[in-house]
C-alpha positions as CSV (number, residue, x, y, z in Angstrom):
1,M,0.0,0.0,0.0
2,L,3.0,2.4,0.7
3,F,4.2,1.8,-2.9
4,N,0.8,2.7,-4.4
5,K,0.4,5.7,-2.3
6,H,3.9,7.0,-3.6
7,F,3.0,5.9,-7.1
8,F,-0.4,7.9,-7.1
9,L,1.5,11.1,-5.7
10,V,4.1,11.0,-8.4
11,V,1.3,10.5,-11.2
12,I,-0.7,13.4,-9.7
13,T,2.4,15.9,-9.7
14,L,3.3,14.8,-13.4
15,C,-0.4,15.6,-14.3
16,F,-0.1,19.1,-12.9
17,V,3.2,19.9,-14.6
18,S,2.3,18.4,-18.0
19,C,-1.3,19.9,-18.0
20,G,0.1,23.4,-17.5
21,V,-1.9,24.3,-14.4
22,P,-1.7,28.0,-14.0
23,T,0.5,29.3,-11.2
24,I,-0.3,32.3,-9.0
25,E,1.6,35.4,-10.2
26,G,3.3,37.8,-7.8
27,P,3.5,41.7,-8.2
28,E,6.8,41.5,-9.9
29,D,5.3,39.3,-12.6
30,K,2.8,41.8,-13.4
31,V,5.3,44.6,-13.8
32,H,7.2,42.5,-16.6
33,D,4.0,42.0,-18.3
34,K,3.3,45.7,-19.0
35,V,4.1,46.9,-22.5
36,E,5.7,50.3,-22.8
37,T,4.1,52.6,-25.3
38,I,5.9,55.3,-27.1
39,P,3.9,58.6,-27.2
40,T,3.2,59.9,-30.7
41,T,2.8,63.7,-31.6
42,P,-0.5,64.5,-33.1
43,I,-0.5,65.3,-36.7
44,I,-2.0,68.5,-38.2
45,N,-3.8,67.8,-41.4
46,Y,-3.8,70.7,-44.0
47,S,-5.0,71.6,-47.5
48,V,-3.7,73.8,-50.2
49,V,-6.1,76.8,-50.7
50,N,-3.9,78.6,-53.4
51,T,-0.5,78.3,-55.1
52,L,1.4,81.7,-55.6
53,P,4.6,82.6,-57.3
54,H,7.8,83.0,-55.3
55,D,11.3,84.3,-56.3
56,S,13.4,81.3,-56.8
57,T,16.6,83.4,-56.1
58,A,15.3,84.2,-52.6
59,F,17.2,82.1,-49.9
60,T,14.3,82.4,-47.6
61,E,15.1,83.1,-43.8
62,G,12.2,85.2,-42.7
63,F,8.6,85.2,-43.8
64,L,5.8,87.2,-42.2
65,I,2.6,89.3,-42.7
66,H,2.6,92.9,-41.5
67,G,-0.3,95.5,-42.2
68,G,-1.7,93.1,-44.7
69,Q,1.6,92.9,-46.7
70,L,3.8,89.8,-47.0
71,F,7.5,90.5,-46.2
72,E,10.6,88.2,-46.7
73,S,14.1,88.3,-45.6
74,T,16.8,86.4,-47.3
75,G,20.5,85.3,-46.8
76,A,23.4,85.2,-49.2
77,T,25.9,82.3,-49.7
78,P,29.0,82.2,-51.7
79,E,28.0,79.0,-53.3
80,L,25.0,80.8,-54.8
81,P,26.1,84.2,-56.3
82,Q,22.6,85.2,-57.1
83,T,21.5,85.1,-53.5
84,R,21.4,88.6,-51.4
85,S,21.1,89.4,-47.8
86,L,18.0,91.6,-47.6
87,F,14.3,92.0,-46.6
88,G,11.4,93.6,-48.3
89,S,7.7,93.5,-49.2
90,V,6.6,90.6,-51.7
91,N,4.2,91.1,-54.6
92,L,1.7,88.2,-54.3
93,K,1.1,88.3,-58.1
94,T,4.7,88.0,-59.3
95,G,6.6,86.8,-56.0
96,K,9.2,89.4,-56.5
97,I,10.6,91.4,-53.5
98,T,10.8,95.1,-53.3
99,V,13.9,95.6,-51.3
100,K,13.5,97.7,-48.1
101,A,17.1,97.2,-46.6
102,E,20.1,95.2,-47.8
103,L,23.2,94.1,-46.0
104,D,26.6,93.8,-47.4
105,K,26.7,90.1,-48.2
106,T,30.5,89.9,-48.0
107,K,30.1,90.6,-44.3
108,Y,26.5,89.5,-43.2
109,F,24.3,86.6,-43.9
110,G,20.7,87.9,-43.2
111,E,18.4,85.9,-41.2
112,G,14.9,86.2,-39.5
113,I,13.0,89.5,-39.3
114,C,10.2,90.8,-37.1
115,F,8.0,94.0,-36.8
116,L,7.3,95.2,-33.4
117,N,6.8,98.6,-31.7
118,N,7.1,100.4,-35.0
119,K,10.4,98.8,-35.7
120,V,11.8,95.9,-37.8
121,F,14.4,93.8,-36.1
122,Q,16.9,91.6,-38.4
123,L,19.2,88.9,-37.3
124,T,22.3,87.9,-38.9
125,Y,23.7,84.3,-39.1
126,K,27.2,84.1,-37.2
127,N,27.9,87.9,-36.5
128,Q,26.0,87.8,-33.3
129,V,24.6,91.0,-34.4
130,G,21.1,92.3,-35.3
131,F,19.8,95.5,-37.1
132,I,17.0,97.7,-36.3
133,Y,15.0,99.8,-38.9
134,D,12.0,102.3,-38.8
135,A,8.9,100.2,-39.7
136,K,7.6,102.9,-42.0
137,T,10.7,104.4,-43.7
138,F,12.9,101.3,-43.2
139,K,15.7,103.6,-42.4
140,P,18.4,102.2,-39.9
141,K,17.7,103.0,-36.3
142,G,20.6,101.1,-34.9
143,Q,22.0,97.5,-34.0
144,F,22.2,95.2,-31.1
145,S,24.3,92.2,-30.1
146,Y,23.2,88.9,-28.8
147,L,24.9,85.9,-26.9
148,N,23.6,83.3,-29.0
149,K,26.3,82.0,-31.3
150,E,24.0,81.9,-34.3
151,G,20.9,83.9,-35.3
152,W,18.1,81.9,-37.2
153,G,14.3,82.7,-37.0
154,L,12.6,85.7,-35.3
155,T,8.9,86.2,-34.3
156,T,6.8,88.1,-31.6
157,N,4.1,87.3,-29.2
158,G,3.1,91.0,-29.4
159,K,5.2,91.8,-26.4
160,D,8.7,90.1,-26.7
161,L,11.0,89.1,-29.5
162,I,11.4,85.4,-29.9
163,M,14.4,84.1,-31.6
164,S,15.9,80.7,-32.6
165,D,19.4,79.8,-33.1
166,G,19.6,76.4,-34.5
167,T,19.4,74.4,-31.1
168,N,16.3,73.6,-29.4
169,I,16.4,76.6,-27.3
170,L,14.1,79.7,-28.0
171,T,15.4,83.1,-26.6
172,F,12.9,85.8,-25.5
173,L,14.2,89.2,-25.8
174,N,13.1,92.7,-24.6
175,P,12.4,94.6,-27.7
176,E,13.6,98.0,-26.1
177,T,16.7,96.7,-24.7
178,Q,17.3,93.4,-26.5
179,Q,18.3,91.7,-23.3
180,I,17.3,88.2,-22.6
181,L,14.1,87.8,-20.6
182,K,14.0,84.0,-20.5
183,T,14.9,80.9,-22.5
184,L,12.5,78.1,-23.4
185,A,13.8,74.4,-24.2
186,V,11.7,72.8,-26.9
187,S,11.2,69.0,-26.6
188,E,9.1,66.4,-28.4
189,N,8.0,63.5,-26.3
190,N,10.6,64.5,-23.8
191,F,13.5,64.5,-26.3
192,A,15.1,67.9,-27.2
193,L,14.2,69.2,-30.6
194,D,17.1,70.8,-32.4
195,Y,17.4,72.9,-35.6
196,L,14.5,75.2,-34.8
197,N,14.4,77.7,-37.7
198,E,11.9,80.1,-39.1
199,L,9.3,80.9,-36.5
200,E,5.6,82.3,-36.5
201,Y,3.3,83.0,-33.6
202,I,-0.1,81.8,-34.5
203,K,-3.1,81.9,-32.1
204,G,-1.1,81.6,-28.9
205,F,1.3,79.0,-30.2
206,I,4.8,79.2,-31.7
207,Y,5.1,77.3,-35.0
208,A,8.8,76.5,-36.3
209,N,10.3,74.9,-39.2
210,V,12.7,72.1,-38.4
211,Y,15.8,72.5,-40.5
212,T,16.7,69.8,-42.8
213,T,13.2,68.2,-42.5
214,H,9.8,69.3,-44.0
215,K,8.1,69.5,-40.8
216,I,6.4,72.4,-38.9
217,V,6.0,72.0,-35.3
218,K,3.4,73.6,-33.0
219,I,5.0,74.6,-29.7
220,N,3.5,75.5,-26.3
221,P,5.2,78.8,-25.4
222,E,4.7,78.1,-21.7
223,T,6.1,74.6,-21.5
224,G,8.3,74.2,-24.6
225,N,6.4,70.9,-25.5
226,V,5.8,70.2,-29.1
227,V,1.9,69.5,-29.2
228,A,1.4,68.8,-32.9
229,K,3.3,68.8,-36.2
230,M,2.7,69.0,-39.7
231,D,4.6,67.6,-42.8
232,I,4.6,69.5,-45.8
233,E,7.1,67.3,-47.8
234,E,4.4,67.1,-50.6
235,L,4.7,70.8,-51.2
236,Y,8.5,70.6,-51.2
237,L,8.3,67.9,-53.9
238,T,5.8,70.1,-55.9
239,A,8.2,73.0,-55.8
240,Q,11.2,70.9,-56.5
241,K,9.4,69.5,-59.8
242,R,9.0,73.2,-61.0
243,Y,12.5,74.2,-60.0
244,P,15.1,71.4,-59.4
245,Y,17.3,73.7,-57.3
246,A,14.6,74.3,-54.6
247,K,16.1,73.8,-51.1
248,E,15.1,73.3,-47.6
249,T,11.5,74.1,-46.5
250,N,11.6,77.3,-44.7
251,G,9.0,80.1,-44.1
252,I,5.6,80.4,-42.2
253,A,3.6,83.7,-42.5
254,Y,0.3,84.1,-40.8
255,D,-2.2,86.9,-41.8
256,S,-4.3,87.4,-38.5
257,I,-6.7,89.7,-40.2
258,Q,-7.7,87.3,-43.0
259,N,-6.8,84.2,-41.1
260,K,-4.5,83.0,-44.0
261,V,-1.3,81.1,-43.6
262,Y,1.4,81.0,-46.3
263,V,4.5,78.6,-46.4
264,T,7.5,78.3,-48.7
265,G,11.1,77.4,-48.8
266,K,14.7,78.5,-49.7
267,M,14.6,79.2,-53.6
268,W,11.2,77.7,-54.1
269,P,9.5,78.8,-57.3
270,C,6.1,79.0,-55.5
271,M,4.5,79.6,-52.0
272,F,1.4,78.0,-50.7
273,E,-1.6,79.4,-48.9
274,I,-2.7,76.5,-46.8
275,K,-5.5,75.8,-44.4
276,F,-5.4,73.6,-41.1
């Protein structure tokens, strides 16, 4: 009888193991079962309302609407002798720029511009100097220096100047003294987002081109978080088909009166009015 009892216990044990009887999980097992999900940035869908001409010699660095008029600033690079460092008003029918001010391109590479407090502010690429003009006559009113190693894009929230410098940092400047008020680190899903370029302030958010990509990101100006993004590669491809020398996407202009948004790129033959 003792042999039978032992045999019976062995059979029962083997049955439990081979039949896969569930075991009780501890708290540590549940932790390992959790699947980590990577957050994704919401996509902004858009549609093209209109296609307009753009000067294909314009190496676009700044793009904005002021007083119902489109303005553009450009930079000059030695590799492209037709480029110039200037800014001026843009004829929407021809895309041509009526020059309001021009820098010596042997010294300065023109960057972003901004209108604020009856002045025009203009950045330069690596000189760490900006220029100030009268917003009506466009006559020079002075210049200022900044600590950022480079100047890229420039916009305003109606109170401060906001500049990008090719990193993930946006710098807020006092428009009267051009002194730093604060800096804002921009991140997407907790990762620093570098190469912030041309800027535009639209309905409480900062929109920025991301250099080397065809993406435009929407930034919360309080937290620096990217809350949404738009991919306009299709527009770039359209521009390149028309002019094979079209370069990076760069340029966002918002008409707050007519609620219109225009986008373009460096040496694009066209610009697009989009709706989103």
